[in-house]
C-alpha positions, -999 to +999 in steps of 0.1 A: +246+664+134+238+628+129+245+596+109+270+603+081+273+566+072+310+572+065+340+559+084+367+585+079+398+568+093+408+532+101+406+538+139+368+545+135+362+509+124+363+474+141+355+442+122+337+438+089+349+448+055+383+467+052+385+504+057+375+523+024+402+550+017+382+564-012+351+571+010+373+588+035+390+609+008+356+619-006+344+629+029+374+651+036+372+667+002+335+674+009+344+690+043+371+712+026+348+723-003+319+730+021+341+749+047+329+725+074+348+709+103+341+680+125+336+686+162+357+661+182+340+635+203+346+620+237+333+588+252+328+556+231+350+552+201+321+538+180+286+551+175+271+521+156+273+484+160+257+455+142+254+439+177+266+406+163+284+379+181+321+385+191+333+368+159+309+388+136+308+421+155+312+453+135+316+486+152+320+520+134+319+557+142+292+568+118+275+596+138+293+630+137+287+667+143+299+692+117+301+730+120+312+760+101+345+777+112+324+807+124+303+784+147+334+766+158+350+800+167+319+811+187+317+778+205+354+768+207+348+746+238+321+725+221+325+688+223+304+658+213+298+631+239+291+595+227+268+579+252+261+542+260+239+522+237+207+511+255+180+503+229+193+509+195+222+499+172+233+536+173+248+553+204+232+586+212+255+616+206+251+648+226+265+682+215+277+703+244+282+738+230+300+751+261+320+718+267+302+708+299+270+690+308+251+698+339+243+664+354+208+658+365+209+628+388+180+605+388+182+585+420+177+548+416+174+526+446+167+489+443+139+480+467+144+447+485+107+439+482+111+437+444+129+404+447+096+388+456+080+399+422+084+375+393+086+404+369+116+419+387+134+385+387+127+380+350+141+415+341+173+409+360+177+374+345+170+387+309+195+415+312+223+393+327+218+362+306+241+357+275+224+370+244+240+363+210+224+394+194+241+418+219+274+437+217+298+420+241+321+451+246+316+466+280+290+440+290+291+446+328+284+484+325+258+480+298+240+452+316+240+472+348+225+502+330+200+482+310+188+465+342+185+498+360+165+514+332+142+485+328+136+482+366+130+520+369+104+518+341+088+487+355+086+502+390 
C-alpha cells in the first residue's frame, strides 16, 4: 500500500509528459509474476499533483494498494478510498477491508466572535485568495475544508 510511482493507464494521468506504455506493461507483468492484484479505488481519480498552475498542472494516480489473491478472496469487499489533499502533494488513501467506513463526525461550528480576531480573518483570507501553487481542481470544496481544518486547529 503506497506510492508506486507508476501510471498504469492513460486515464490515470492528466497533463505533463505523455503516458508511458512501457512502464505500464512492466507494472502489469510484475503483478502477474508476483501473483498480485490491485484493489480498486473510489473517490478522487488522482493521488498526486504537482500543484502547478492550471496550464502546468500534472495529476497522476501513483498511490495504489496491492494484495494477493488469497487476501482478496478473504476481503472481497475491500476498497481503497482516495481522500482530499489538504497539506501534501499526495492524497491520502484509506484501505477499507470490509468496504465501509464508520464515520466519526467531528462537529465544527464557526463562532461569530472569531470574526473579531485578526488571526481568524487572516486564515479565511489566506485559504480563499488565489494561490498559483495550488491545484485549481475542486477549489471550492478544498478551500472550504482547508479553512475548516485551519480554524479548528487555531481555535
